[in-house]
Backbone as CSV, one residue per row, in Angstrom:
resi,resn,N_x,N_y,N_z,CA_x,CA_y,CA_z,C_x,C_y,C_z
1,MET,-10.956,49.902,24.926,-9.462,49.717,24.469,-8.282,50.936,25.174
2,ILE,-7.095,49.929,25.306,-6.015,49.934,25.282,-5.149,50.783,24.636
3,VAL,-4.606,52.088,24.819,-3.744,52.210,24.573,-2.007,52.282,24.715
4,HIS,-1.323,51.503,23.651,0.208,51.737,24.793,0.983,52.870,23.517
5,THR,1.706,53.989,25.220,2.620,54.575,23.744,3.437,54.629,23.958
6,LEU,4.858,54.674,23.006,6.144,54.359,23.183,6.690,56.039,22.966
7,ILE,7.577,56.204,23.534,8.777,57.260,23.673,9.904,56.843,23.450
8,TYR,10.387,57.118,22.340,11.540,56.857,21.814,12.962,58.239,21.664
9,ARG,14.474,57.598,22.499,15.199,58.551,21.703,16.328,57.981,22.203
10,PHE,16.903,58.401,20.258,18.551,57.239,20.094,19.575,58.661,20.283
11,PRO,20.358,57.920,19.534,21.931,58.695,20.086,22.184,59.332,18.816
12,GLU,22.992,60.464,18.626,23.244,60.899,17.801,23.533,59.926,16.241
13,THR,24.950,58.633,17.056,25.161,58.268,15.669,24.485,56.853,15.408
14,VAL,23.186,56.797,15.754,22.057,56.341,15.418,21.724,56.899,13.393
15,SER,21.571,56.154,12.797,21.398,56.847,11.162,20.063,56.941,11.486
16,ASP,19.444,57.864,10.221,18.095,57.538,9.968,17.466,56.083,9.154
17,GLU,18.702,55.850,8.959,17.737,54.019,7.474,17.917,53.319,8.748
18,GLU,18.828,53.142,10.204,18.566,52.913,11.317,16.949,52.432,12.175
19,LYS,16.526,53.894,12.303,15.362,54.025,13.044,13.903,53.506,12.116
20,LYS,14.407,53.985,10.545,13.802,53.255,9.774,13.082,52.231,9.704
21,GLN,14.137,51.171,9.512,14.650,49.218,9.227,13.966,49.361,11.305
22,PHE,14.323,49.461,11.936,13.575,49.344,13.237,12.250,49.815,12.945
23,PHE,11.660,50.435,13.281,10.544,51.603,13.104,9.390,50.453,12.066
24,SER,10.064,49.932,11.223,9.295,49.094,9.564,9.208,47.800,10.839
25,GLU,10.140,46.911,10.909,10.510,45.411,11.811,9.672,45.487,13.223
26,MET,9.501,47.093,13.570,7.960,46.907,15.272,7.281,47.187,14.271
27,ARG,6.497,47.704,13.565,5.585,47.708,13.066,5.046,45.841,12.791
28,GLU,5.687,45.340,11.531,5.204,44.145,11.642,5.405,43.676,12.531
29,LEU,5.905,43.737,13.636,5.769,42.594,14.924,4.952,42.900,15.441
30,VAL,4.358,44.071,15.580,2.381,44.429,16.147,2.059,43.786,15.554
31,VAL,1.893,44.153,14.399,0.485,43.922,13.663,0.238,42.069,13.136
32,GLY,2.042,41.290,13.053,2.143,40.374,12.840,1.419,39.870,13.953
33,THR,1.043,40.193,15.101,1.069,38.909,16.660,-0.479,39.151,16.253
34,GLY,-1.241,40.036,15.863,-3.165,39.778,15.541,-3.897,40.007,16.877
35,LEU,-2.862,40.793,18.297,-3.521,40.697,19.524,-3.343,42.420,18.786
36,THR,-2.758,43.385,18.511,-3.151,45.102,18.917,-4.002,44.956,17.164
37,GLU,-4.531,46.534,17.677,-5.796,46.609,16.731,-4.680,48.828,16.398
38,GLY,-4.223,48.191,14.808,-3.419,49.657,14.918,-2.159,49.990,15.402
39,PHE,-1.902,51.217,14.309,0.108,50.930,14.720,0.201,52.341,14.022
40,ASP,1.002,53.216,14.747,0.992,54.999,13.984,2.387,55.805,14.492
41,LEU,3.164,55.643,13.832,4.472,56.434,14.252,4.633,58.434,13.759
42,GLN,4.820,58.674,14.699,5.393,59.945,14.407,6.835,60.424,14.900
43,PRO,7.451,61.113,13.675,8.520,61.892,14.946,7.820,62.965,15.495
44,HIS,9.146,62.933,16.754,8.558,64.393,17.862,8.995,65.714,17.189
45,LEU,8.618,66.845,17.181,8.709,68.257,16.382,9.113,68.862,17.414
46,TRP,10.374,69.337,17.087,10.975,70.095,17.946,10.746,71.527,18.544
47,LEU,10.785,71.820,19.257,10.717,73.544,19.766,11.792,73.652,20.058
48,GLY,12.161,75.032,20.298,13.613,75.763,20.582,13.849,75.038,21.985
49,ALA,12.597,75.730,22.986,12.786,74.942,24.383,13.685,73.594,24.337
50,ASP,13.240,73.015,23.319,13.432,71.282,23.589,15.457,71.204,24.506
51,LYS,16.138,71.742,23.226,17.383,71.554,23.941,17.863,71.674,25.244
52,GLY,17.221,72.762,26.072,17.040,72.787,27.769,16.470,71.894,27.784
53,ALA,15.673,71.531,27.822,14.825,70.358,28.602,15.928,69.341,29.809
54,ARG,14.831,69.433,30.925,15.690,68.857,31.525,15.355,67.355,31.254
55,GLY,14.311,67.131,31.179,13.740,65.408,31.052,14.302,65.114,29.413
56,MET,13.423,63.772,29.797,14.188,62.939,28.048,13.303,63.572,27.030
57,THR,13.571,64.171,26.051,13.300,64.631,25.080,12.844,63.864,23.554
58,ALA,11.965,63.210,23.028,11.446,62.418,22.218,12.091,63.044,20.892
59,ASP,12.867,61.392,20.030,12.857,61.419,18.856,11.587,60.723,17.959
60,SER,10.981,60.444,18.173,9.845,59.679,18.042,8.809,58.878,18.851
61,ILE,7.489,58.825,18.070,6.316,58.247,19.630,6.078,57.540,18.174
62,VAL,5.599,56.702,19.039,4.355,55.310,18.487,3.050,54.661,19.798
63,GLN,2.065,54.609,18.960,1.511,53.826,19.344,0.004,53.253,18.518
64,PHE,-0.122,51.845,19.626,-1.119,50.995,18.645,-1.985,50.510,20.678
65,SER,-3.059,49.925,19.889,-3.468,49.225,20.868,-4.107,48.568,21.087
66,CYS,-4.786,47.474,21.724,-5.042,46.648,22.338,-6.482,46.853,22.536
67,LYS,-7.765,45.857,22.658,-8.792,45.807,22.798,-8.979,45.454,24.606
68,ASP,-8.086,45.290,25.346,-7.879,45.575,26.605,-6.716,45.377,27.555
69,LEU,-6.526,45.245,28.722,-4.899,45.107,29.076,-4.695,43.598,28.946
70,ALA,-5.848,43.021,29.316,-4.729,41.408,29.454,-4.860,40.836,28.398
71,THR,-4.986,41.342,26.996,-4.913,41.174,25.805,-2.765,42.179,25.442
72,LEU,-2.820,43.429,26.059,-1.931,44.285,25.930,-0.882,43.223,26.706
73,ASP,-0.752,42.637,28.548,-0.147,41.493,28.997,0.099,40.395,27.756
74,ARG,-0.882,39.931,27.495,-0.074,38.731,26.234,0.899,38.958,25.403
75,PHE,0.414,40.118,24.820,1.334,40.641,23.813,2.357,40.584,24.630
76,SER,3.148,41.360,25.343,3.915,42.059,25.784,4.959,41.339,26.882
77,GLN,4.320,39.734,27.457,4.633,38.712,26.998,5.172,37.366,26.044
78,LEU,4.956,37.783,24.797,5.618,37.334,23.420,6.937,36.955,23.585
79,PRO,7.401,35.942,23.105,8.802,35.765,23.320,9.600,36.700,21.895
80,ALA,8.787,36.530,20.895,8.968,37.467,20.569,9.739,38.584,20.370
81,VAL,8.643,39.518,21.222,8.791,40.474,21.347,10.117,41.142,22.295
82,PHE,10.099,40.417,24.132,11.445,40.211,24.125,12.419,40.661,23.552
83,ASP,12.352,39.253,22.208,13.660,38.864,21.902,14.024,40.431,20.646
84,PHE,12.910,40.653,20.129,12.526,42.059,18.886,13.533,43.339,20.379
85,VAL,13.293,43.299,21.393,13.077,44.810,22.232,14.956,44.467,22.369
86,THR,15.113,43.440,22.925,16.856,43.115,23.225,17.744,43.541,22.641
87,ASP,17.155,42.404,21.256,18.158,42.282,20.042,18.593,44.122,19.468
88,TRP,17.596,44.937,19.641,17.596,45.795,18.969,17.874,47.148,20.171
89,LYS,17.214,46.844,21.090,18.026,48.151,22.566,19.334,47.807,22.258
90,GLN,20.317,45.985,21.716,22.217,46.092,21.868,22.621,46.674,21.034
91,ARG,22.079,46.607,19.565,22.103,47.328,18.078,22.133,48.952,18.871
92,LEU,21.041,49.207,18.714,21.490,50.631,18.646,21.201,51.897,20.202
93,HIS,20.786,50.913,20.723,21.549,51.653,22.303,19.943,53.225,22.583
94,PHE,18.923,52.745,22.370,18.014,54.000,22.392,17.117,53.856,23.888
95,GLU,16.982,55.423,24.226,16.513,55.402,25.406,14.912,55.033,24.889
96,ALA,14.227,54.674,25.836,12.221,54.776,26.237,11.709,54.541,27.301
97,ALA,10.548,55.137,26.843,8.966,55.410,28.177,7.887,54.969,27.321
98,TYR,6.684,54.252,28.001,5.951,54.345,27.590,5.221,54.554,28.587
99,ALA,3.660,54.295,28.220,2.762,54.635,29.150,1.478,53.493,28.491
100,ASN,0.733,52.507,29.624,-0.540,52.015,29.059,-1.310,53.034,29.809
101,HIS,-2.846,53.174,28.496,-3.745,54.068,29.118,-5.437,54.163,28.722
102,GLU,-5.850,54.069,29.060,-6.920,54.730,27.833,-6.834,55.513,27.085
103,GLU,-7.405,55.448,26.031,-8.051,56.063,24.721,-8.095,57.553,25.567
104,LEU,-7.767,58.725,24.894,-7.185,59.965,25.321,-8.313,61.152,24.651
105,HIS,-9.007,61.678,25.095,-9.851,62.140,24.647,-9.789,63.790,24.800
106,PRO,-9.236,64.997,24.391,-8.959,66.075,24.578,-9.696,67.521,23.759
107,PHE,-10.334,66.862,23.686,-11.538,67.861,23.300,-12.605,67.592,23.718
108,ALA,-12.686,66.907,24.878,-14.227,66.215,24.807,-14.264,67.248,26.365
109,GLU,-15.495,67.585,26.446,-15.605,68.900,27.851,-15.707,67.730,29.193
110,ALA,-15.275,68.623,29.549,-14.713,68.247,31.233,-16.159,68.141,31.759
111,ALA,-16.691,66.858,32.102,-18.044,65.825,32.883,-17.978,67.485,34.290
């Protein structure tokens, strides 16, 4: 299982309603391809130290997974995925970072 983690930051000018529509349409696209397993979205939980952080601090985090890297690669090359990202990036001017990785097990004992 390969997990695709996306981290988004939006300008202050982007409304909650715009973000809601963006993520709703993203969920519909991702799930609708039939190439992914699961989809979840959570807001970043702000800490006082986040205001002075040097790196990009998230607004929202999205995760979905694919059965293997080849399937995630197929997903990422779909024209509909490219069009979705291009269109919404032009509208909302968000910043995004992502990582493709094996499932994490933070509470597993070290081998």
